N, CA and C atoms as an extended XYZ file, in Angstrom:
384
Properties=species:S:1:pos:R:3:atomname:S:1:resname:S:1:resid:I:1 pbc="F F F"
N         0.858       -1.186        0.000 N   UNK     1
C        -0.003        0.002        0.005 CA  UNK     1
C         0.903        1.243       -0.005 C   UNK     1
N         0.640        2.170       -0.897 N   UNK     2
C         1.458        3.391       -0.943 CA  UNK     2
C         1.342        4.197        0.342 C   UNK     2
N         2.395        4.943        0.635 N   UNK     3
C         2.462        5.727        1.885 CA  UNK     3
C         1.424        6.819        1.930 C   UNK     3
N         1.139        7.464        0.777 N   UNK     4
C         0.189        8.581        0.837 CA  UNK     4
C        -1.236        8.140        1.166 C   UNK     4
N        -1.577        6.900        0.849 N   UNK     5
C        -2.930        6.393        1.183 CA  UNK     5
C        -3.016        6.161        2.691 C   UNK     5
N        -2.047        5.533        3.282 N   UNK     6
C        -2.109        5.260        4.705 CA  UNK     6
C        -2.011        6.562        5.512 C   UNK     6
N        -1.257        7.555        5.010 N   UNK     7
C        -1.159        8.842        5.701 CA  UNK     7
C        -2.508        9.544        5.667 C   UNK     7
N        -3.212        9.469        4.495 N   UNK     8
C        -4.515       10.112        4.385 CA  UNK     8
C        -5.496        9.494        5.374 C   UNK     8
N        -5.517        8.174        5.473 N   UNK     9
C        -6.431        7.488        6.372 CA  UNK     9
C        -6.095        7.832        7.845 C   UNK     9
N        -4.820        7.895        8.155 N   UNK    10
C        -4.413        8.225        9.522 CA  UNK    10
C        -4.848        9.631        9.882 C   UNK    10
N        -4.659       10.595        8.963 N   UNK    11
C        -5.047       11.968        9.244 CA  UNK    11
C        -6.537       12.068        9.402 C   UNK    11
N        -7.319       11.358        8.540 N   UNK    12
C        -8.782       11.372        8.638 CA  UNK    12
C        -9.222       10.762        9.957 C   UNK    12
N        -8.582        9.668       10.332 N   UNK    13
C        -8.929        9.016       11.574 CA  UNK    13
C        -8.601        9.899       12.755 C   UNK    13
N        -7.480       10.615       12.701 N   UNK    14
C        -7.115       11.534       13.806 CA  UNK    14
C        -8.121       12.666       13.939 C   UNK    14
N        -8.585       13.202       12.812 N   UNK    15
C        -9.573       14.302       12.877 CA  UNK    15
C       -10.854       13.823       13.534 C   UNK    15
N       -11.319       12.637       13.168 N   UNK    16
C       -12.528       12.108       13.803 CA  UNK    16
C       -12.311       11.835       15.275 C   UNK    16
N       -11.140       11.341       15.616 N   UNK    17
C       -10.816       11.054       17.004 CA  UNK    17
C       -10.829       12.342       17.839 C   UNK    17
N       -10.221       13.413       17.304 N   UNK    18
C       -10.199       14.695       18.048 CA  UNK    18
C       -11.586       15.269       18.201 C   UNK    18
N       -12.391       15.157       17.147 N   UNK    19
C       -13.779       15.673       17.244 CA  UNK    19
C       -14.550       14.928       18.333 C   UNK    19
N       -14.387       13.621       18.363 N   UNK    20
C       -15.034       12.817       19.401 CA  UNK    20
C       -14.522       13.189       20.781 C   UNK    20
N       -13.248       13.406       20.908 N   UNK    21
C       -12.681       13.783       22.212 CA  UNK    21
C       -13.228       15.129       22.688 C   UNK    21
N       -13.336       16.074       21.779 N   UNK    22
C       -13.863       17.407       22.153 CA  UNK    22
C       -15.291       17.252       22.692 C   UNK    22
N       -16.111       16.477       22.012 N   UNK    23
C       -17.475       16.301       22.471 CA  UNK    23
C       -17.543       15.575       23.822 C   UNK    23
N       -16.733       14.533       23.987 N   UNK    24
C       -16.716       13.788       25.267 CA  UNK    24
C       -16.216       14.681       26.385 C   UNK    24
N       -15.127       15.410       26.157 N   UNK    25
C       -14.601       16.262       27.211 CA  UNK    25
C       -15.599       17.360       27.580 C   UNK    25
N       -16.258       17.936       26.588 N   UNK    26
C       -17.261       18.942       26.857 CA  UNK    26
C       -18.407       18.433       27.708 C   UNK    26
N       -18.876       17.249       27.394 N   UNK    27
C       -19.975       16.664       28.166 CA  UNK    27
C       -19.504       16.314       29.572 C   UNK    27
N       -18.316       15.757       29.715 N   UNK    28
C       -17.824       15.381       31.034 CA  UNK    28
C       -17.541       16.593       31.907 C   UNK    28
N       -16.953       17.639       31.354 N   UNK    29
C       -16.713       18.858       32.146 CA  UNK    29
C       -18.032       19.470       32.579 C   UNK    29
N       -18.974       19.517       31.659 N   UNK    30
C       -20.296       20.057       31.983 CA  UNK    30
C       -20.971       19.245       33.067 C   UNK    30
N       -20.947       17.929       32.923 N   UNK    31
C       -21.564       17.060       33.941 CA  UNK    31
C       -20.851       17.191       35.280 C   UNK    31
N       -19.545       17.362       35.227 N   UNK    32
C       -18.764       17.537       36.464 CA  UNK    32
C       -19.130       18.809       37.190 C   UNK    32
N       -19.271       19.909       36.437 N   UNK    33
C       -19.646       21.184       37.039 CA  UNK    33
C       -21.062       21.108       37.639 C   UNK    33
N       -21.984       20.508       36.891 N   UNK    34
C       -23.347       20.406       37.410 CA  UNK    34
C       -23.436       19.482       38.620 C   UNK    34
N       -22.673       18.385       38.585 N   UNK    35
C       -22.650       17.481       39.733 CA  UNK    35
C       -22.023       18.160       40.941 C   UNK    35
N       -20.962       18.916       40.729 N   UNK    36
C       -20.323       19.634       41.842 CA  UNK    36
C       -21.320       20.627       42.423 C   UNK    36
N       -22.107       21.308       41.602 N   UNK    37
C       -23.112       22.225       42.074 CA  UNK    37
C       -24.182       21.506       42.901 C   UNK    37
N       -24.626       20.350       42.404 N   UNK    38
C       -25.661       19.607       43.151 CA  UNK    38
C       -25.099       19.092       44.461 C   UNK    38
N       -23.866       18.583       44.464 N   UNK    39
C       -23.270       18.082       45.702 CA  UNK    39
C       -23.060       19.180       46.709 C   UNK    39
N       -22.598       20.340       46.232 N   UNK    40
C       -22.409       21.484       47.110 CA  UNK    40
C       -23.744       21.894       47.735 C   UNK    40
N       -24.788       21.879       46.935 N   UNK    41
C       -26.124       22.220       47.451 CA  UNK    41
C       -26.613       21.208       48.452 C   UNK    41
N       -26.303       19.929       48.210 N   UNK    42
C       -26.764       18.858       49.122 CA  UNK    42
C       -25.998       18.910       50.439 C   UNK    42
N       -24.726       19.272       50.374 N   UNK    43
C       -23.896       19.294       51.619 CA  UNK    43
C       -24.288       20.493       52.493 C   UNK    43
N       -24.422       21.638       51.865 N   UNK    44
C       -24.735       22.858       52.628 CA  UNK    44
C       -25.762       23.686       51.864 C   UNK    44
N       -27.023       23.522       52.206 N   UNK    45
C       -28.062       24.206       51.452 CA  UNK    45
C       -28.075       25.712       51.729 C   UNK    45
N       -27.369       26.149       52.788 N   UNK    46
C       -27.342       27.581       53.059 CA  UNK    46
C       -26.474       28.338       52.066 C   UNK    46
N       -25.687       27.627       51.255 N   UNK    47
C       -24.835       28.297       50.256 CA  UNK    47
C       -25.582       28.598       48.967 C   UNK    47
N       -26.832       28.186       48.866 N   UNK    48
C       -27.581       28.424       47.664 CA  UNK    48
C       -27.994       29.890       47.601 C   UNK    48
N       -27.588       30.562       46.533 N   UNK    49
C       -27.936       31.958       46.319 CA  UNK    49
C       -28.869       31.987       45.121 C   UNK    49
N       -30.116       32.269       45.375 N   UNK    50
C       -31.117       32.293       44.289 CA  UNK    50
C       -31.059       33.624       43.556 C   UNK    50
N       -30.984       33.557       42.256 N   UNK    51
C       -31.016       34.760       41.447 CA  UNK    51
C       -32.490       35.190       41.274 C   UNK    51
N       -32.713       36.493       41.137 N   UNK    52
C       -34.095       36.934       40.896 CA  UNK    52
C       -34.512       36.609       39.498 C   UNK    52
N       -33.584       36.463       38.592 N   UNK    53
C       -33.841       36.000       37.223 CA  UNK    53
C       -32.662       35.142       36.794 C   UNK    53
N       -32.730       34.582       35.618 N   UNK    54
C       -31.595       33.790       35.144 CA  UNK    54
C       -30.360       34.662       35.026 C   UNK    54
N       -29.218       34.148       35.515 N   UNK    55
C       -28.003       34.975       35.410 CA  UNK    55
C       -27.529       35.060       33.970 C   UNK    55
N       -26.914       36.158       33.653 N   UNK    56
C       -26.347       36.315       32.321 CA  UNK    56
C       -25.000       35.593       32.265 C   UNK    56
N       -24.507       35.444       31.054 N   UNK    57
C       -23.183       34.816       30.878 CA  UNK    57
C       -22.123       35.589       31.621 C   UNK    57
N       -22.220       36.911       31.587 N   UNK    58
C       -21.283       37.766       32.296 CA  UNK    58
C       -21.313       37.496       33.790 C   UNK    58
N       -22.502       37.352       34.375 N   UNK    59
C       -22.626       37.069       35.812 CA  UNK    59
C       -21.969       35.737       36.184 C   UNK    59
N       -22.225       34.709       35.362 N   UNK    60
C       -21.668       33.401       35.650 CA  UNK    60
C       -20.144       33.434       35.581 C   UNK    60
N       -19.608       34.091       34.525 N   UNK    61
C       -18.153       34.157       34.368 CA  UNK    61
C       -17.526       34.959       35.503 C   UNK    61
N       -18.127       36.076       35.863 N   UNK    62
C       -17.592       36.907       36.949 CA  UNK    62
C       -17.644       36.169       38.273 C   UNK    62
N       -18.696       35.404       38.533 N   UNK    63
C       -18.780       34.613       39.760 CA  UNK    63
C       -17.683       33.562       39.813 C   UNK    63
N       -17.471       32.872       38.675 N   UNK    64
C       -16.439       31.831       38.628 CA  UNK    64
C       -15.054       32.410       38.837 C   UNK    64
N       -14.759       33.572       38.195 N   UNK    65
C       -13.435       34.141       38.345 CA  UNK    65
C       -13.221       34.825       39.671 C   UNK    65
N       -14.288       35.167       40.356 N   UNK    66
C       -14.151       35.778       41.694 CA  UNK    66
C       -13.900       34.713       42.754 C   UNK    66
N       -14.009       33.462       42.400 N   UNK    67
C       -13.746       32.384       43.336 CA  UNK    67
C       -14.999       31.966       44.104 C   UNK    67
N       -16.138       32.498       43.745 N   UNK    68
C       -17.387       32.134       44.402 CA  UNK    68
C       -17.968       30.926       43.681 C   UNK    68
N       -17.845       29.777       44.282 N   UNK    69
C       -18.344       28.555       43.661 CA  UNK    69
C       -19.592       28.088       44.339 C   UNK    69
N       -20.628       28.977       44.344 N   UNK    70
C       -21.879       28.588       44.929 CA  UNK    70
C       -22.569       27.598       43.998 C   UNK    70
N       -23.511       26.792       44.534 N   UNK    71
C       -24.109       25.716       43.726 CA  UNK    71
C       -24.799       26.211       42.442 C   UNK    71
N       -25.522       27.309       42.531 N   UNK    72
C       -26.218       27.798       41.377 CA  UNK    72
C       -25.259       28.225       40.270 C   UNK    72
N       -24.180       28.892       40.645 N   UNK    73
C       -23.182       29.309       39.686 CA  UNK    73
C       -22.508       28.097       39.029 C   UNK    73
N       -22.196       27.084       39.813 N   UNK    74
C       -21.595       25.886       39.251 CA  UNK    74
C       -22.530       25.205       38.269 C   UNK    74
N       -23.806       25.109       38.609 N   UNK    75
C       -24.745       24.466       37.667 CA  UNK    75
C       -24.938       25.262       36.407 C   UNK    75
N       -25.050       26.584       36.522 N   UNK    76
C       -25.153       27.420       35.316 CA  UNK    76
C       -23.862       27.372       34.509 C   UNK    76
N       -22.694       27.298       35.149 N   UNK    77
C       -21.458       27.173       34.420 CA  UNK    77
C       -21.403       25.849       33.637 C   UNK    77
N       -21.927       24.785       34.226 N   UNK    78
C       -22.032       23.523       33.520 CA  UNK    78
C       -22.947       23.617       32.306 C   UNK    78
N       -24.030       24.328       32.424 N   UNK    79
C       -24.942       24.522       31.295 CA  UNK    79
C       -24.270       25.375       30.185 C   UNK    79
N       -23.580       26.411       30.603 N   UNK    80
C       -22.889       27.278       29.619 CA  UNK    80
C       -21.822       26.453       28.897 C   UNK    80
N       -21.067       25.653       29.620 N   UNK    81
C       -20.036       24.817       28.980 CA  UNK    81
C       -20.660       23.828       28.030 C   UNK    81
N       -21.790       23.264       28.403 N   UNK    82
C       -22.464       22.288       27.528 CA  UNK    82
C       -22.942       23.007       26.239 C   UNK    82
N       -23.403       24.228       26.350 N   UNK    83
C       -23.828       24.969       25.158 CA  UNK    83
C       -22.635       25.386       24.313 C   UNK    83
N       -21.470       25.546       24.918 N   UNK    84
C       -20.255       25.949       24.200 CA  UNK    84
C       -19.612       24.780       23.475 C   UNK    84
N       -19.916       23.553       23.880 N   UNK    85
C       -19.273       22.346       23.316 CA  UNK    85
C       -19.487       22.226       21.798 C   UNK    85
N       -20.702       22.450       21.246 N   UNK    86
C       -20.829       22.342       19.781 CA  UNK    86
C       -19.957       23.361       19.034 C   UNK    86
N       -19.764       24.536       19.629 N   UNK    87
C       -18.899       25.517       18.958 CA  UNK    87
C       -17.477       24.993       18.921 C   UNK    87
N       -17.014       24.392       20.020 N   UNK    88
C       -15.690       23.802       20.017 CA  UNK    88
C       -15.574       22.653       19.008 C   UNK    88
N       -16.675       21.932       18.833 N   UNK    89
C       -16.684       20.835       17.857 CA  UNK    89
C       -16.535       21.370       16.468 C   UNK    89
N       -17.200       22.492       16.124 N   UNK    90
C       -17.108       23.061       14.788 CA  UNK    90
C       -15.687       23.595       14.565 C   UNK    90
N       -15.093       24.212       15.584 N   UNK    91
C       -13.716       24.696       15.459 CA  UNK    91
C       -12.783       23.529       15.228 C   UNK    91
N       -13.001       22.418       15.917 N   UNK    92
C       -12.176       21.220       15.728 CA  UNK    92
C       -12.369       20.668       14.327 C   UNK    92
N       -13.591       20.678       13.827 N   UNK    93
C       -13.861       20.201       12.467 CA  UNK    93
C       -13.113       21.063       11.438 C   UNK    93
N       -13.134       22.372       11.614 N   UNK    94
C       -12.418       23.265       10.701 CA  UNK    94
C       -10.939       22.911       10.672 C   UNK    94
N       -10.370       22.718       11.867 N   UNK    95
C        -8.949       22.388       11.959 CA  UNK    95
C        -8.678       21.019       11.334 C   UNK    95
N        -9.530       20.039       11.666 N   UNK    96
C        -9.321       18.685       11.125 CA  UNK    96
C        -9.441       18.624        9.606 C   UNK    96
N       -10.471       19.286        9.081 N   UNK    97
C       -10.634       19.279        7.611 CA  UNK    97
C        -9.504       20.046        6.917 C   UNK    97
N        -9.002       21.064        7.554 N   UNK    98
C        -7.884       21.793        6.922 CA  UNK    98
C        -6.616       20.945        6.942 C   UNK    98
N        -6.431       20.151        7.986 N   UNK    99
C        -5.278       19.219        8.014 CA  UNK    99
C        -5.413       18.157        6.935 C   UNK    99
N        -6.657       17.762        6.646 N   UNK   100
C        -6.879       16.766        5.580 CA  UNK   100
C        -6.849       17.405        4.187 C   UNK   100
N        -6.833       18.722        4.151 N   UNK   101
C        -6.878       19.510        2.923 CA  UNK   101
C        -8.203       19.271        2.171 C   UNK   101
N        -9.265       19.102        2.947 N   UNK   102
C       -10.607       18.940        2.391 CA  UNK   102
C       -11.277       20.309        2.436 C   UNK   102
N       -10.974       21.141        1.436 N   UNK   103
C       -11.339       22.551        1.492 CA  UNK   103
C       -12.856       22.774        1.398 C   UNK   103
N       -13.568       21.868        0.733 N   UNK   104
C       -15.006       21.999        0.662 CA  UNK   104
C       -15.606       21.989        2.065 C   UNK   104
N       -15.198       21.035        2.897 N   UNK   105
C       -15.746       20.950        4.236 CA  UNK   105
C       -15.175       22.001        5.176 C   UNK   105
N       -14.004       22.526        4.869 N   UNK   106
C       -13.466       23.659        5.629 CA  UNK   106
C       -14.408       24.870        5.417 C   UNK   106
N       -14.823       25.071        4.178 N   UNK   107
C       -15.715       26.204        3.894 CA  UNK   107
C       -17.073       26.000        4.556 C   UNK   107
N       -17.624       24.770        4.464 N   UNK   108
C       -18.932       24.485        5.062 CA  UNK   108
C       -18.823       24.660        6.591 C   UNK   108
N       -17.811       24.124        7.208 N   UNK   109
C       -17.638       24.258        8.656 CA  UNK   109
C       -17.427       25.706        9.058 C   UNK   109
N       -16.735       26.465        8.234 N   UNK   110
C       -16.512       27.883        8.527 CA  UNK   110
C       -17.820       28.652        8.458 C   UNK   110
N       -18.661       28.328        7.488 N   UNK   111
C       -19.982       28.997        7.388 CA  UNK   111
C       -20.823       28.654        8.610 C   UNK   111
N       -20.780       27.396        9.063 N   UNK   112
C       -21.514       27.009       10.254 CA  UNK   112
C       -21.007       27.779       11.458 C   UNK   112
N       -19.669       27.939       11.564 N   UNK   113
C       -19.071       28.685       12.687 CA  UNK   113
C       -19.492       30.141       12.631 C   UNK   113
N       -19.506       30.728       11.445 N   UNK   114
C       -19.900       32.151       11.315 CA  UNK   114
C       -21.377       32.316       11.728 C   UNK   114
N       -22.222       31.378       11.339 N   UNK   115
C       -23.634       31.419       11.720 CA  UNK   115
C       -23.793       31.288       13.232 C   UNK   115
N       -23.072       30.359       13.828 N   UNK   116
C       -23.126       30.212       15.305 CA  UNK   116
C       -22.641       31.469       16.002 C   UNK   116
N       -21.520       32.003       15.540 N   UNK   117
C       -20.971       33.218       16.161 CA  UNK   117
C       -21.939       34.395       15.983 C   UNK   117
N       -22.548       34.515       14.807 N   UNK   118
C       -23.512       35.564       14.590 CA  UNK   118
C       -24.723       35.450       15.503 C   UNK   118
N       -25.216       34.242       15.709 N   UNK   119
C       -26.350       34.030       16.591 CA  UNK   119
C       -25.985       34.373       18.027 C   UNK   119
N       -24.771       34.010       18.440 N   UNK   120
C       -24.354       34.345       19.812 CA  UNK   120
C       -24.253       35.869       19.972 C   UNK   120
N       -23.662       36.523       18.988 N   UNK   121
C       -23.519       37.986       19.078 CA  UNK   121
C       -24.899       38.653       19.108 C   UNK   121
N       -25.795       38.148       18.266 N   UNK   122
C       -27.143       38.708       18.263 CA  UNK   122
C       -27.814       38.515       19.621 C   UNK   122
N       -27.699       37.302       20.165 N   UNK   123
C       -28.363       37.005       21.448 CA  UNK   123
C       -27.761       37.799       22.596 C   UNK   123
N       -26.454       37.983       22.599 N   UNK   124
C       -25.808       38.690       23.707 CA  UNK   124
C       -25.921       40.194       23.633 C   UNK   124
N       -25.766       40.756       22.427 N   UNK   125
C       -25.631       42.209       22.328 CA  UNK   125
C       -26.855       42.923       21.732 C   UNK   125
N       -27.489       42.335       20.761 N   UNK   126
C       -28.573       43.025       20.094 CA  UNK   126
C       -29.961       42.761       20.706 C   UNK   126
N       -30.170       41.493       21.021 N   UNK   127
C       -31.470       41.129       21.548 CA  UNK   127
C       -31.635       41.575       23.010 C   UNK   127
N       -30.536       41.627       23.739 N   UNK   128
C       -30.562       42.114       25.099 CA  UNK   128
C       -30.911       41.048       26.012 C   UNK   128
């Protein structure tokens, strides 16, 4: 078997493997954050800080960076990470397809990424 054929299959297999890893890691991190929030709430229910409305992404990030790991913030951080996982998957697909030199799918994945980014920008900044 020629070397270029086995190299192409290896690269294709690596791209699929990385995409699968990104999805698995995203789900596990998200589940870990939500489980940590639930366990923290079960251990000490006095640490639960109820928001008057759903916290914004900015609130969740600021709470996490301030070192305040209250149960509600941990659970919302898990949800935010779970929602961010498909975006990471698209970025991984763009990288994997570019390594394979499959430019058609690089363009398709890039369009999907632009649409996702546009929807996020619209939801965060324009819609309020």
